[in-house]
C-alpha positions as CSV (number, residue, x, y, z in Angstrom):
1,M,55.3,-21.9,-23.6
2,R,52.1,-22.7,-21.7
3,T,52.1,-20.1,-19.8
4,L,52.1,-17.6,-22.5
5,L,49.4,-19.9,-24.2
6,A,47.3,-19.6,-21.2
7,M,47.7,-15.7,-20.9
8,S,46.7,-15.6,-25.0
9,V,44.0,-17.5,-24.3
10,F,43.1,-15.5,-21.7
11,F,43.3,-12.1,-23.3
12,A,41.3,-13.1,-26.4
13,V,38.2,-14.5,-24.2
14,A,38.5,-11.3,-22.1
15,L,38.6,-9.1,-25.0
16,G,35.6,-10.9,-26.8
17,C,33.7,-10.7,-23.8
18,S,34.0,-7.1,-23.3
19,R,32.3,-6.2,-26.8
20,G,30.6,-9.2,-26.5
21,V,31.1,-10.8,-29.8
22,R,34.3,-10.4,-31.4
23,P,34.4,-8.4,-35.0
24,T,35.5,-9.9,-38.0
25,G,36.8,-8.7,-41.1
26,P,40.1,-7.1,-42.5
27,G,40.6,-4.9,-39.2
28,T,41.3,-8.1,-37.0
29,H,43.4,-9.8,-39.8
30,P,47.2,-10.4,-38.6
31,V,48.9,-7.3,-38.9
32,A,53.4,-6.6,-40.0
33,K,55.3,-4.6,-38.9
34,G,54.8,-0.8,-39.4
35,T,56.0,2.5,-40.0
36,V,55.9,5.7,-38.3
37,Y,55.9,9.2,-40.1
38,S,56.8,12.4,-38.3
39,A,56.5,16.0,-38.7
40,P,58.6,18.5,-36.8
41,S,55.9,20.0,-35.4
42,G,55.1,16.9,-33.3
43,E,52.0,15.6,-35.7
44,S,52.4,11.8,-36.9
45,V,50.9,8.8,-38.3
46,S,51.6,5.0,-37.4
47,V,50.9,3.1,-40.9
48,V,50.3,-0.7,-39.9
49,P,49.8,-3.2,-42.9
50,L,47.4,-6.0,-42.8
51,L,47.6,-9.7,-43.7
52,P,47.5,-10.8,-46.2
53,L,49.2,-7.4,-48.1
54,E,47.4,-8.3,-51.8
55,E,44.6,-6.9,-49.9
56,R,46.1,-3.6,-49.6
57,K,44.5,-3.0,-46.1
58,Y,46.1,-0.7,-43.4
59,L,45.4,0.5,-39.7
60,I,46.3,3.8,-39.4
61,Q,46.9,6.0,-36.1
62,F,46.6,9.5,-36.4
63,Q,47.9,11.9,-33.8
64,V,47.1,15.2,-35.4
65,P,46.1,17.1,-32.3
66,G,43.2,19.6,-33.0
67,D,42.1,17.9,-35.9
68,D,38.7,16.1,-36.0
69,H,40.7,12.3,-36.7
70,D,43.1,12.9,-33.9
71,G,43.8,9.7,-31.8
72,K,41.5,7.2,-34.1
73,V,42.8,4.3,-35.6
74,L,41.0,3.9,-38.9
75,L,40.9,1.2,-41.8
76,H,42.2,2.4,-44.9
77,T,42.4,0.8,-48.4
78,A,45.4,1.4,-50.6
79,T,45.8,2.3,-54.1
80,E,47.3,-0.4,-56.2
81,D,50.3,1.6,-56.5
82,G,50.6,2.1,-52.3
83,T,50.5,6.2,-52.7
84,E,47.2,7.0,-51.7
85,F,45.4,5.6,-48.1
86,W,41.3,5.9,-48.3
87,A,39.1,6.0,-45.1
88,R,35.9,6.1,-44.3
89,W,34.9,9.2,-42.2
90,R,31.8,11.5,-41.3
91,G,30.2,9.7,-44.1
92,R,32.7,10.2,-47.1
93,N,35.6,8.0,-48.4
94,M,38.5,10.3,-47.7
95,R,42.6,10.4,-48.9
96,L,43.9,11.1,-45.4
97,F,47.3,9.8,-46.0
98,Q,49.5,9.9,-49.4
99,E,52.2,9.7,-50.6
100,R,52.7,13.1,-53.8
101,K,53.8,11.2,-57.0
102,S,55.9,13.0,-59.2
103,F,55.5,12.5,-63.0
104,R,53.9,9.0,-61.6
105,K,56.3,8.0,-60.0
106,K,56.6,7.6,-56.0
107,S,58.8,11.1,-54.3
108,G,59.1,10.2,-51.0
109,D,56.8,13.4,-49.9
110,F,54.4,12.4,-47.2
111,M,51.6,13.8,-46.5
112,I,48.7,13.8,-43.8
113,S,45.2,15.4,-44.6
114,R,43.5,17.9,-42.5
115,V,40.1,17.8,-42.1
116,L,37.7,20.8,-42.4
117,K,41.1,22.7,-43.5
118,D,42.5,23.7,-46.5
119,D,46.3,22.2,-45.8
120,V,48.2,18.8,-45.0
121,I,50.9,18.0,-43.0
122,H,53.9,16.9,-44.5
123,V,55.7,14.2,-42.9
124,K,58.8,11.9,-43.2
125,P,59.7,7.9,-42.0
126,D,60.8,8.4,-38.8
127,A,63.2,5.6,-37.8
128,E,63.3,6.1,-33.9
129,R,59.6,5.9,-33.3
130,T,59.1,3.0,-36.1
131,A,62.0,0.5,-33.9
132,A,59.6,1.2,-30.9
133,L,56.0,0.8,-32.1
134,K,54.3,-2.7,-31.9
135,S,51.5,-3.0,-34.7
136,E,49.6,-5.0,-31.9
137,D,49.0,-2.1,-29.8
138,V,47.6,0.0,-32.8
139,Q,45.3,-3.0,-33.6
140,E,44.0,-3.5,-30.4
141,L,43.6,0.4,-30.6
142,Y,41.2,0.1,-33.7
143,L,39.3,-3.0,-31.4
144,R,38.5,-0.9,-28.7
145,Q,37.1,1.7,-30.6
146,F,35.2,-0.6,-32.4
147,A,33.8,-1.5,-29.8
148,D,32.8,1.7,-27.5
149,G,31.5,2.6,-30.9
150,T,34.0,5.7,-31.6
151,L,34.3,4.8,-35.6
152,A,31.1,3.8,-36.3
153,R,30.6,7.6,-34.6
154,G,32.8,8.9,-36.9
155,E,32.1,7.2,-39.7
156,A,28.6,7.7,-40.0
157,F,27.4,10.9,-42.0
158,D,27.5,14.4,-40.4
159,K,25.5,17.3,-41.7
160,A,26.5,19.2,-38.6
161,F,30.1,18.9,-39.0
162,W,30.2,19.5,-42.9
163,S,28.1,22.4,-42.6
164,R,31.2,23.8,-40.3
165,D,33.3,23.7,-43.2
166,H,31.4,25.6,-45.4
167,D,30.7,28.1,-42.5
168,R,34.1,28.5,-42.3
169,R,34.7,29.4,-45.6
170,L,32.0,31.8,-45.5
171,A,32.9,33.4,-42.7
172,E,36.8,33.6,-44.2
173,A,35.3,35.6,-47.4
174,L,33.0,38.1,-44.5
175,K,36.1,39.0,-42.8
176,A,37.5,40.0,-45.5
177,L,34.6,41.8,-47.2
178,N,34.6,43.9,-44.1
179,T,38.2,44.7,-44.0
180,S,38.1,46.2,-47.9
181,C,35.0,47.7,-47.4
182,G,35.2,49.0,-43.6
183,A,31.5,47.4,-43.4
184,S,29.7,45.4,-41.3
185,V,28.0,42.7,-42.6
186,T,26.7,39.6,-41.1
187,A,26.2,36.7,-43.9
188,A,25.0,33.0,-43.3
189,I,23.9,29.9,-44.9
190,T,20.3,29.0,-44.7
191,W,20.5,25.3,-43.8
192,D,16.8,24.8,-43.6
193,A,16.6,25.6,-47.3
194,V,19.8,23.5,-48.1
195,P,19.0,20.0,-49.2
196,Q,20.9,17.3,-47.9
197,K,21.8,16.0,-51.1
198,L,24.1,18.9,-51.6
199,L,26.0,18.0,-48.6
200,D,26.2,14.2,-49.5
201,D,27.5,14.9,-52.8
202,G,30.3,17.5,-51.7
203,E,28.8,20.5,-53.4
204,A,31.5,23.2,-52.6
205,I,28.2,24.9,-50.7
206,G,31.0,27.2,-49.0
207,D,32.1,28.7,-51.9
208,Y,29.3,28.9,-54.1
209,C,27.9,31.2,-50.9
210,A,31.2,33.3,-50.6
211,R,30.6,34.6,-54.3
212,P,28.8,37.1,-53.6
213,L,30.6,38.7,-51.1
214,E,33.6,38.3,-53.0
215,A,32.2,40.5,-55.6
216,L,31.1,43.0,-52.7
217,K,34.9,42.8,-51.9
218,S,36.3,43.7,-55.2
219,L,34.5,46.1,-56.0
220,C,35.5,47.9,-52.9
221,D,39.3,47.4,-53.4
222,E,38.1,49.6,-56.9
223,S,36.3,51.8,-55.8
224,E,35.5,54.9,-52.2
225,E,32.0,55.0,-53.8
226,A,31.5,51.1,-53.6
227,R,32.4,51.1,-50.4
228,R,30.4,54.0,-48.9
229,T,27.1,52.2,-51.1
230,V,28.1,49.0,-49.4
231,Q,28.2,50.5,-46.0
232,A,24.7,52.5,-46.1
233,K,23.1,49.8,-48.2
234,V,24.6,46.2,-47.4
235,K,24.2,44.9,-43.8
236,R,23.4,41.4,-44.1
237,V,23.8,38.5,-46.9
238,D,21.7,34.5,-46.7
239,C,22.8,32.1,-48.9
240,R,20.4,29.3,-49.3
241,A,19.7,26.8,-52.4
242,G,17.7,27.8,-55.5
243,E,16.6,26.7,-58.9
244,R,19.0,28.5,-60.5
245,F,22.4,31.2,-59.1
246,S,20.4,34.6,-58.7
247,G,20.1,37.4,-55.8
248,H,17.6,40.0,-55.1
249,L,17.6,42.6,-52.5
250,E,15.4,42.7,-49.7
251,A,15.4,46.1,-47.5
252,D,19.5,46.0,-46.5
253,T,19.7,41.9,-47.3
254,V,20.9,40.3,-50.1
255,Q,19.2,37.2,-50.3
256,W,21.3,35.0,-52.5
257,S,20.5,31.5,-53.9
258,I,22.8,29.0,-55.7
259,A,22.5,25.9,-58.0
260,P,25.1,23.8,-58.2
261,G,24.9,21.2,-60.9
262,A,23.0,24.8,-62.9
263,D,24.9,27.0,-65.0
264,S,26.9,29.4,-62.2
265,M,27.5,32.9,-62.4
266,G,30.8,34.5,-63.4
267,A,32.8,36.8,-61.0
268,E,31.4,39.9,-63.5
269,Q,28.4,38.8,-63.9
270,I,27.8,39.2,-59.8
271,S,30.0,42.3,-59.4
272,Q,27.4,43.7,-62.6
273,F,24.3,42.3,-60.4
274,F,25.2,44.6,-57.6
275,M,26.2,47.8,-59.4
276,D,23.1,47.5,-61.3
277,T,20.6,46.6,-58.2
278,L,22.4,48.7,-54.9
C-alpha cells in the first residue's frame, strides 16, 4: 500500500512539474468507466464520463484517420438527454459525436461527425474494446495534449482551416461544370475580399460561391449552344463578398459577389443573368 501511495505521489508531482502548473477544471475531475464505439472500417471513439455525472462532461478520444481531430482527446458537454456531445474545435462549438434520435427517442445509432466532410461514420458499442479501456489512460492523454498546447491550438479559430472547407465545396462545383460544359474554367474565392466575420458566423460561403458554377452547369446540360458559349466566353469565375448578390463579366472572367444576410439570387435568376450576359 505504501509503495502504491508513493508511486501515486511521485506520478502526480512529476506530472505537475512536466507542465509547470497542473491544470484545473472539468477535464481533471475523476473519471468513470468509459465506452468504446467502433466502425467496421476501423474508426472509433472512446467516451469517458467525468464525475460528477450530473455535470454532463466527457472526455472523448477520436481515432478517425485522415480527419482533423484524429488522435485528439477533447472535452465535451452532453445535452440533457445524452444524445449529443459538443466540443470546441477550430474556434467553433461542434457536435462531433451523437446518437441519432427517432421520434425524440434514442435509436442506438451512434455517429462520429467528419470535419470538413459532409458525412458521418456510424459506430456501435464495442464490448471487447470497452472491457480493455482504461479511462485513466484517456484522461492522461488529454492532460498531455492540454500541457503541450495541442488542444489550445486546435480550439483556436483557424481562418485557413475553414477556408479550405469552402474551397473544397467550390472545387466540387467547378469539376461538375467543366465536365458538363467540356470546358477548362478556373474558379477561386478571393479570401482577401471576404470579411472574417462571415467565417466566424459559419456562413455558407462555399455554397454561395458555387451557385454561379452550378447555374452554368445546368445551362450546359440543357443546350449545346450553352456549352459552346461557356467554352468560348468563360475562363474564370472569381467570388468575393459584396453589398449584394450580383455578377458581371470582365473580359472572360465572371466577377461574382455574395452578400450573406441579404436577399439571395435563386437558381433561375442566376441562369437568367448568364443568358443575358454571355
